[in-house]
Every structure is written in structure tokens, then in C-alpha cells.
mmCIF file of the C-alpha atoms, coordinates in Angstrom:
data_MODEL
# 
_entry.id   MODEL 
# 
loop_
_atom_site.group_PDB 
_atom_site.id 
_atom_site.type_symbol 
_atom_site.label_atom_id 
_atom_site.label_alt_id 
_atom_site.label_comp_id 
_atom_site.label_asym_id 
_atom_site.label_entity_id 
_atom_site.label_seq_id 
_atom_site.pdbx_PDB_ins_code 
_atom_site.Cartn_x 
_atom_site.Cartn_y 
_atom_site.Cartn_z 
_atom_site.occupancy 
_atom_site.B_iso_or_equiv 
_atom_site.pdbx_formal_charge 
_atom_site.auth_seq_id 
_atom_site.auth_comp_id 
_atom_site.auth_asym_id 
_atom_site.auth_atom_id 
_atom_site.pdbx_PDB_model_num 
ATOM 1  C CA . MET A 1 1  ? 92.609  101.800 11.111 1.00 0.00 ? 1  MET A CA 1 
ATOM 2  C CA . GLU A 1 2  ? 94.252  100.541 7.922  1.00 0.00 ? 2  GLU A CA 1 
ATOM 3  C CA . PHE A 1 3  ? 96.857  97.866  8.651  1.00 0.00 ? 3  PHE A CA 1 
ATOM 4  C CA . PRO A 1 4  ? 97.864  96.896  5.096  1.00 0.00 ? 4  PRO A CA 1 
ATOM 5  C CA . GLY A 1 5  ? 98.881  100.455 4.190  1.00 0.00 ? 5  GLY A CA 1 
ATOM 6  C CA . ARG A 1 6  ? 100.838 100.924 7.386  1.00 0.00 ? 6  ARG A CA 1 
ATOM 7  C CA . TRP A 1 7  ? 102.382 97.457  7.203  1.00 0.00 ? 7  TRP A CA 1 
ATOM 8  C CA . THR A 1 8  ? 104.779 98.788  4.553  1.00 0.00 ? 8  THR A CA 1 
ATOM 9  C CA . ALA A 1 9  ? 106.760 100.554 7.269  1.00 0.00 ? 9  ALA A CA 1 
ATOM 10 C CA . LEU A 1 10 ? 107.793 97.115  8.450  1.00 0.00 ? 10 LEU A CA 1 
ATOM 11 C CA . THR A 1 11 ? 108.008 95.152  5.212  1.00 0.00 ? 11 THR A CA 1 
ATOM 12 C CA . ILE A 1 12 ? 109.926 97.378  2.784  1.00 0.00 ? 12 ILE A CA 1 
ATOM 13 C CA . THR A 1 13 ? 113.313 95.782  2.182  1.00 0.00 ? 13 THR A CA 1 
ATOM 14 C CA . PRO A 1 14 ? 116.059 97.702  0.382  1.00 0.00 ? 14 PRO A CA 1 
ATOM 15 C CA . SER A 1 15 ? 117.879 95.825  -2.377 1.00 0.00 ? 15 SER A CA 1 
ATOM 16 C CA . GLY A 1 16 ? 121.223 97.164  -1.188 1.00 0.00 ? 16 GLY A CA 1 
ATOM 17 C CA . THR A 1 17 ? 122.980 100.143 0.343  1.00 0.00 ? 17 THR A CA 1 
ATOM 18 C CA . TRP A 1 18 ? 122.416 102.060 -2.903 1.00 0.00 ? 18 TRP A CA 1 
ATOM 19 C CA . ASP A 1 19 ? 118.596 101.695 -2.765 1.00 0.00 ? 19 ASP A CA 1 
ATOM 20 C CA . GLU A 1 20 ? 117.770 105.194 -1.549 1.00 0.00 ? 20 GLU A CA 1 
ATOM 21 C CA . ASP A 1 21 ? 114.188 104.975 -2.828 1.00 0.00 ? 21 ASP A CA 1 
ATOM 22 C CA . ALA A 1 22 ? 113.484 102.066 -0.485 1.00 0.00 ? 22 ALA A CA 1 
ATOM 23 C CA . TYR A 1 23 ? 114.993 103.971 2.453  1.00 0.00 ? 23 TYR A CA 1 
ATOM 24 C CA . ALA A 1 24 ? 112.860 106.996 1.558  1.00 0.00 ? 24 ALA A CA 1 
ATOM 25 C CA . GLY A 1 25 ? 109.819 104.699 1.475  1.00 0.00 ? 25 GLY A CA 1 
ATOM 26 C CA . ILE A 1 26 ? 110.697 103.382 4.926  1.00 0.00 ? 26 ILE A CA 1 
ATOM 27 C CA . VAL A 1 27 ? 110.888 106.920 6.294  1.00 0.00 ? 27 VAL A CA 1 
ATOM 28 C CA . LEU A 1 28 ? 107.608 107.951 4.643  1.00 0.00 ? 28 LEU A CA 1 
ATOM 29 C CA . SER A 1 29 ? 105.812 104.820 5.832  1.00 0.00 ? 29 SER A CA 1 
ATOM 30 C CA . GLY A 1 30 ? 107.222 105.314 9.324  1.00 0.00 ? 30 GLY A CA 1 
ATOM 31 C CA . VAL A 1 31 ? 105.991 108.887 9.486  1.00 0.00 ? 31 VAL A CA 1 
ATOM 32 C CA . LEU A 1 32 ? 102.533 107.902 8.246  1.00 0.00 ? 32 LEU A CA 1 
ATOM 33 C CA . THR A 1 33 ? 102.346 104.997 10.700 1.00 0.00 ? 33 THR A CA 1 
ATOM 34 C CA . LEU A 1 34 ? 103.382 107.204 13.618 1.00 0.00 ? 34 LEU A CA 1 
ATOM 35 C CA . ALA A 1 35 ? 100.841 109.839 12.594 1.00 0.00 ? 35 ALA A CA 1 
ATOM 36 C CA . SER A 1 36 ? 98.096  107.211 12.366 1.00 0.00 ? 36 SER A CA 1 
ATOM 37 C CA . ALA A 1 37 ? 99.024  105.733 15.749 1.00 0.00 ? 37 ALA A CA 1 
ATOM 38 C CA . GLY A 1 38 ? 99.087  109.190 17.300 1.00 0.00 ? 38 GLY A CA 1 
ATOM 39 C CA . ALA A 1 39 ? 95.706  110.078 15.804 1.00 0.00 ? 39 ALA A CA 1 
ATOM 40 C CA . ALA A 1 40 ? 94.215  106.806 17.076 1.00 0.00 ? 40 ALA A CA 1 
ATOM 41 C CA . ALA A 1 41 ? 95.635  107.455 20.557 1.00 0.00 ? 41 ALA A CA 1 
ATOM 42 C CA . VAL A 1 42 ? 94.291  111.012 20.654 1.00 0.00 ? 42 VAL A CA 1 
ATOM 43 C CA . LEU A 1 43 ? 90.902  109.830 19.389 1.00 0.00 ? 43 LEU A CA 1 
ATOM 44 C CA . TRP A 1 44 ? 90.807  107.126 22.053 1.00 0.00 ? 44 TRP A CA 1 
ATOM 45 C CA . LEU A 1 45 ? 91.409  109.731 24.787 1.00 0.00 ? 45 LEU A CA 1 
ATOM 46 C CA . ALA A 1 46 ? 87.960  111.219 24.160 1.00 0.00 ? 46 ALA A CA 1 
ATOM 47 C CA . PRO A 1 47 ? 85.600  110.006 26.898 1.00 0.00 ? 47 PRO A CA 1 
ATOM 48 C CA . SER A 1 48 ? 82.852  109.029 24.447 1.00 0.00 ? 48 SER A CA 1 
ATOM 49 C CA . VAL A 1 49 ? 85.271  106.859 22.465 1.00 0.00 ? 49 VAL A CA 1 
ATOM 50 C CA . ARG A 1 50 ? 86.660  105.211 25.613 1.00 0.00 ? 50 ARG A CA 1 
ATOM 51 C CA . ARG A 1 51 ? 83.116  104.270 26.647 1.00 0.00 ? 51 ARG A CA 1 
ATOM 52 C CA . ALA A 1 52 ? 82.439  102.657 23.264 1.00 0.00 ? 52 ALA A CA 1 
ATOM 53 C CA . LEU A 1 53 ? 85.797  100.953 22.638 1.00 0.00 ? 53 LEU A CA 1 
ATOM 54 C CA . PRO A 1 54 ? 87.736  98.735  25.031 1.00 0.00 ? 54 PRO A CA 1 
ATOM 55 C CA . TRP A 1 55 ? 91.272  99.696  26.080 1.00 0.00 ? 55 TRP A CA 1 
ATOM 56 C CA . TRP A 1 56 ? 92.881  96.951  23.991 1.00 0.00 ? 56 TRP A CA 1 
ATOM 57 C CA . TRP A 1 57 ? 91.507  98.519  20.777 1.00 0.00 ? 57 TRP A CA 1 
ATOM 58 C CA . ILE A 1 58 ? 94.398  100.990 20.754 1.00 0.00 ? 58 ILE A CA 1 
ATOM 59 C CA . LEU A 1 59 ? 97.141  98.356  21.223 1.00 0.00 ? 59 LEU A CA 1 
ATOM 60 C CA . PRO A 1 60 ? 97.620  97.367  17.535 1.00 0.00 ? 60 PRO A CA 1 
ATOM 61 C CA . ALA A 1 61 ? 98.028  101.007 16.517 1.00 0.00 ? 61 ALA A CA 1 
ATOM 62 C CA . LEU A 1 62 ? 100.491 101.693 19.321 1.00 0.00 ? 62 LEU A CA 1 
ATOM 63 C CA . LEU A 1 63 ? 102.438 98.505  18.620 1.00 0.00 ? 63 LEU A CA 1 
ATOM 64 C CA . LEU A 1 64 ? 102.772 99.278  14.910 1.00 0.00 ? 64 LEU A CA 1 
ATOM 65 C CA . GLY A 1 65 ? 103.680 102.878 15.747 1.00 0.00 ? 65 GLY A CA 1 
ATOM 66 C CA . THR A 1 66 ? 106.384 101.760 18.166 1.00 0.00 ? 66 THR A CA 1 
ATOM 67 C CA . VAL A 1 67 ? 107.932 99.295  15.747 1.00 0.00 ? 67 VAL A CA 1 
ATOM 68 C CA . ALA A 1 68 ? 107.753 101.755 12.833 1.00 0.00 ? 68 ALA A CA 1 
ATOM 69 C CA . GLY A 1 69 ? 109.347 104.447 15.007 1.00 0.00 ? 69 GLY A CA 1 
ATOM 70 C CA . ALA A 1 70 ? 112.164 102.099 15.967 1.00 0.00 ? 70 ALA A CA 1 
ATOM 71 C CA . ARG A 1 71 ? 112.767 101.160 12.335 1.00 0.00 ? 71 ARG A CA 1 
ATOM 72 C CA . TRP A 1 72 ? 112.711 104.824 11.322 1.00 0.00 ? 72 TRP A CA 1 
ATOM 73 C CA . ALA A 1 73 ? 115.133 105.710 14.128 1.00 0.00 ? 73 ALA A CA 1 
ATOM 74 C CA . THR A 1 74 ? 117.601 103.097 12.918 1.00 0.00 ? 74 THR A CA 1 
ATOM 75 C CA . GLY A 1 75 ? 117.417 104.501 9.403  1.00 0.00 ? 75 GLY A CA 1 
ATOM 76 C CA . GLY A 1 76 ? 115.507 101.496 8.094  1.00 0.00 ? 76 GLY A CA 1 
ATOM 77 C CA . GLN A 1 77 ? 118.607 99.362  8.322  1.00 0.00 ? 77 GLN A CA 1 
ATOM 78 C CA . ALA A 1 78 ? 118.003 95.732  7.635  1.00 0.00 ? 78 ALA A CA 1 
ATOM 79 C CA . ALA A 1 79 ? 120.244 93.010  8.971  1.00 0.00 ? 79 ALA A CA 1 
ATOM 80 C CA . THR A 1 80 ? 121.984 92.848  5.578  1.00 0.00 ? 80 THR A CA 1 
ATOM 81 C CA . ARG A 1 81 ? 122.748 96.554  5.324  1.00 0.00 ? 81 ARG A CA 1 
ATOM 82 C CA . PRO A 1 82 ? 126.267 97.350  6.565  1.00 0.00 ? 82 PRO A CA 1 
ATOM 83 C CA . SER A 1 83 ? 126.628 100.526 8.568  1.00 0.00 ? 83 SER A CA 1 
ATOM 84 C CA . ALA A 1 84 ? 128.669 103.247 6.906  1.00 0.00 ? 84 ALA A CA 1 
# 
């Protein structure tokens, strides 16, 4: 699992309401993070993987996926971005 690449879903900060490229980056990073978390969860469901890896191995992926999904659902709004 690659945390630095998926961390961008949480750390991209738009410069203002006009910064559509940053909002597009938030959406793209959110989608990639959710896909990675989903793939890790599906992989962990395999019995051979569950025998080799403890249950807490999947928690970082699910946590990042949950937070990225919440940020994506809110449109990537930061505390400084006024709602339209």
C-alpha cells in the first residue's frame, strides 16, 4: 500500500474558490484512494491473506479511504472555502 501517493487526497489545498484544478485533484485523489482501499479490503478477504496478515493490517487503508470519501463527498471544501 502506498501512503504518500494517497495522502494527496487529504493534503491538497485549493488556493481559492477559483482553483478548479485543485478541486479536480481532490476528486481524482479521492477516487484513487477509495479504489486502493477497496482493493486492499477485497484482497484481505481471501482466506490465505487473512491467515498471513493480521486484521489490523487493513485499518490504515480503510481509514484513509473513509476520510478521502468524506472529503470527496463534501466537494473537497476546506474550512476557508465559502459555499456557493
